[in-house]
N, C-alpha and C positions, 0 to 999 in steps of 0.2 A: 505495499499500499504503499500512497504517494504521500512524503513528510516534507513539512512545510517549514519554511525557515522565510526571514525577516531582517533584510537589506537596512540597516542602520543609517543615519546622517551623520555621520564622521566625515562627509564631504559632501558640498551641497549647499541653495543657500540659511541653508538652513540649521549646518554644521555647527555644533558648541557640545561643550562637556557634560555636561546638566542633561540635556536634551538627548543624547545618546546614553549615558547609561537608567536614566527613566525609561526611555525605549523598551532597555535590552530588558528592565525589571520586568516591563507592562508585558512583553509576548511569551517573560516565562509564567507570568500570571497569568496568561490567556489560554496557556496551553499550545506554543507554538514550541515545536522540536527544536527550534536552533534561530539563533541569530548573528547577521552578516556584515561583514564589513570591508571594504576595500585598497590596494594598496596601490600610491604614490608616495614622492617623494620630495619632487619639484611638482608644483603647482599652481600655475599663473592664473589670469586674468580672463585674459579668451579660455582659456580653458574649462575655466571655475562657468563663464557663460553659457560653451557649446556646449558641456559632453554633462549631463544632466545625471545621477547615480541617487538620489535621492529629493526628495522637492518637488517643487514644481516650478515653471516656467514663469507663473505668476506670487511669487518669492522671489523671485531675482531681483535685486536693487542696485543701482548704478556706485555706491558708495562700498559694494563688501567688496571682503578684503575675500581671496582666494585661500580657506580656513582650509586644511586637511589633513583632519588626528590622525598619525601614522599607524598601521592594523595592528601591531605586536603588543607596542604598547597600551593600547584601545583596547586588546583581548585580555592582555593582563588586569583591564584593572576592569573590565565586567564578571573578569570571573572573579575578583570577590565581594563584588554584588551582587550575583547570585545563584544558584546552586543545582539543578537539572538541567536551563538550558546550553546544549553545544555551540559549541563557538565558533564559526567559521568565518579565513579569509577569504575570496574569491576573487581577483588572486594577486597573490605574492609576483612582483617582477622578481625573477627568482637570479637575474642574473645582476644584478645593481647590488644584492647583499652577497655580502664574507656567506660562504655557508657556516663553515665553522661556527660563525657566531648566531648562522643563521637557527644551525644545529642546538643551538643551548640552547636558543629566548626559546624558542620551540617545546625543547624537552621537559623545561620547566615549566609555560604556561602549561603544557599539560599534567606534568601532577601538581599543579595548584589548583589546576580547576579540578583532576580526579576523574582529569580521563576524560575531556570535553572536547580537547580538539579537532577541525576537522583542516586541513591545509590541502587549497587551491595554490596548483603553481603554473606560470606562466611565462614564456620568454620576451610579452613588452606585447601590444596592441604596434600594430603600425603605425606612423604616423605622428601619432599625439605622444609617443614617448621618447619620441629619436635627440629632444633637445636634452631631456633628464638623461639619457645612456652619454650625450657629452660631456653636461656637466660634472659626471660623477665617476666618470674617464674607464668606460667601458666600452668597447668594440659595438656600435648597435649590427653590424650585421654579422656579427658571429653569433649575436644574442643563443638563436634556437640549439647551438654544438655545446656555450655554458650552460644552458636549463640542464640541458644532459645530463651534463659533467656536475653539475651542485648534487642533481635529484640523488647517483649514488653516492660521491662523496656525503651529504648527509643523512639519508637512510646507513649508511657502513657506522656514521656516527653514534644515529639513536639505536642500535642492533647489536652492536660489536663492545667486546671489552677490554675490546687495544686493539681500536682499529688502524691499518695503516692501505691511505687508497694516492694512486698514482694515474693523474688525468692531465689530461690537456689544459687545461686552466686553474686546476688548484691538485696542490698534492701537500700530505702531511704521514709520518710513519711512528706511528705505538703513543698516540694520542690517547689517554685518561679522558674521559669526559658524562662526570654524574651530576644529577641525575638522570638515569635514560628517564625514558617517555613509560607512563603507566600501561597506556593504549601498548598494548603486543599484534604481532610484530613492532611496529611503531602506526601513528597519528594517521587515518586515511587521506594521500596523495591523491588530490583530484586533480586532474588536465584541464584546466583552460585553453579556450581556443576553438572559435568556428564561428561564427555568426551565419552562417547558413549549409554546415555540415560538420561532419570527419572527416577533415585530411587526413591523405598516405602523412603525413608529416603525423601530423594530431594524434592517428591510428597506433602509430608507432612511440611514439612518448607514454603514450595508452596503457598497453597494453606488455610492452617491457618495461619499464618504471614506473607502472601507474597502478592505484587499487577505483582509478573511476575519472570518468568525464566529465564536466561542465560547463558548458559552451553557454550562450547567451542568445536571448528571439527569436529560436527557431520553429517552426510551424510544429500541428502531430505529423506533417508524415514526411518531413525533417529526421525530423529528434526520432519514428520506426526507423527511416531509412541507416540515422548514425548509428543507433542503438542495432540493431541487423549486425554490421560493418563493425561493429566491434565484437560480436558474441563469435562473429567468422573470424578474425584479428587473434583472438585472445589463444582460441582453440587452436591455429595454425605458431602462436605461440606456446602449446604446449602448457595453455591456464584456463582451457574451458572446460575444466570443472571449480573457476573458483568466480567469486558472484563480480562483478563490476557495477561500480556504484555509478546511476544517467542521474546525471543532475542538469539542472535547468534556470540562467535568471531570465525575470521576466519583469519589465512596470506592468502595474496592477493597479486597474481603478475601478471603483465601486460608483453605481449609482440609481438612481429607483429607479430608472425605463434605459435600458441600451443607448436610446437617444438621444437620453442626459447626461449618461458616460463620456461617450463620445463629444458631445459641445466639452463638457466639462475640464474634459483631460487632450484636446486638442492640437493647444501649442503648447504646453509638452512631450508630447506624443512627436509633434512637426519637428522638437529644436532633436531628436533622438535617431528620428528613422527621414526617408525620404521622400512620404504624403502623408496625413494623419492615415489611410487604408492600406498602406500597409504600415506603419505602428497600429495598427488591429489584428492582424492579420498577426501580427507577431508581440504581443501583448497579452493578454488576462481585461477585457474592460467590458462592461455593463453591469448587468445584474446578479444578485448573490442567485440566481438559477440558472444565467448564462452562464457563468463566467464555476458552477459547478458540470457544468456541463462538458464544457472546456478544460475542465483537468481530468474526467474522466476519460476522456478522449487523449489526452496527455498518459496516462493511467496505465490504459492500454495499449500504448505506443510504444509502452517501456519504461515509462520517467521511476523513479526512485526517490528525488529530495530533487524542489522546485523555492527553489530564495524571490522571493517574494518583493519585485520594487518596487515599492504602492506611493502613488502621485498625490499631493498635499501640499496645502501649503499655506500650514503654521502646524506646531507639535501637535497638539491636543484635537486638531485633525486630521490626526496619523494615527494615533489611537482610539479616535472613535473608526474609525477605519478597521484598523488591526482585530477592535471585537466584534464587531460588523460582520467581517470579515471569518475569526472562530465560532462567532454564538448558526452564521451562516451555510457557511462552507464548509468548513474543518469539522464537523458529525459525521458527513458523510464518506471521510476517508479514514473513518476510525478505524 
């Protein structure tokens, strides 16, 4: 059955410490399975205005600073304010992180949270991340190979008592690093990538190095095709007996009617898609009944986890949407 998570406002027009922490507490109280943040280290005004991942177009103001709360420190803080909700990041731009430090940070978060961490990783989206790579001094054009190298290094540090690793981009010898993660063999590694399906490169990374796949904005048919490819790829890689998590990020907006929801969220959808129609096809927008029907189709297509990126203009509105969704939609998937 599909598990439901909520994207927290660690970026966007309503990003603030209290908004993040209170929303995590509300999500846990309402029975959501997980809360999620995403990752960038540098984030400018142009990105703030053009790449919404929480909030709404209407909440954007000209005087806003492009606040972006770093993902791992944010999850560590949330761990201390919650008890049971899983803590996800979708996704860490792994080439921008020292893998030894990253392994240490994520191990500690998993321990402090009682084994609640979900780790999404990716090489970094085209276009919007290139300047970030330049700033940090990492070769943008090698980001895929760096990602694969770093995942292997992190897995060794998570699982072996005295790991040695020789890679092209990171090497270490007989490193002691404790505590190890509570989850065994390690926290799930979800591979990001694919806004239209599962590419050959992403497939190789998932079945070779990961435990699941978390793309964004796929239609039901695209997700079904990707899940089928994943099963076939896992079988060819000798991992056919393993269960791979299939996740999805989706913009979400509830309304009293489908037309009302479309009108309410059209500006935000336009910010993120080429048209409102395209956004509606790749998002959960409408009445609770419409969204329940869509989610049933996604469940039948093979979806395990959905990260709901609610659209809202105020934090109280966000919490109200979460409550309505929890009351009207979640019971169908218990």
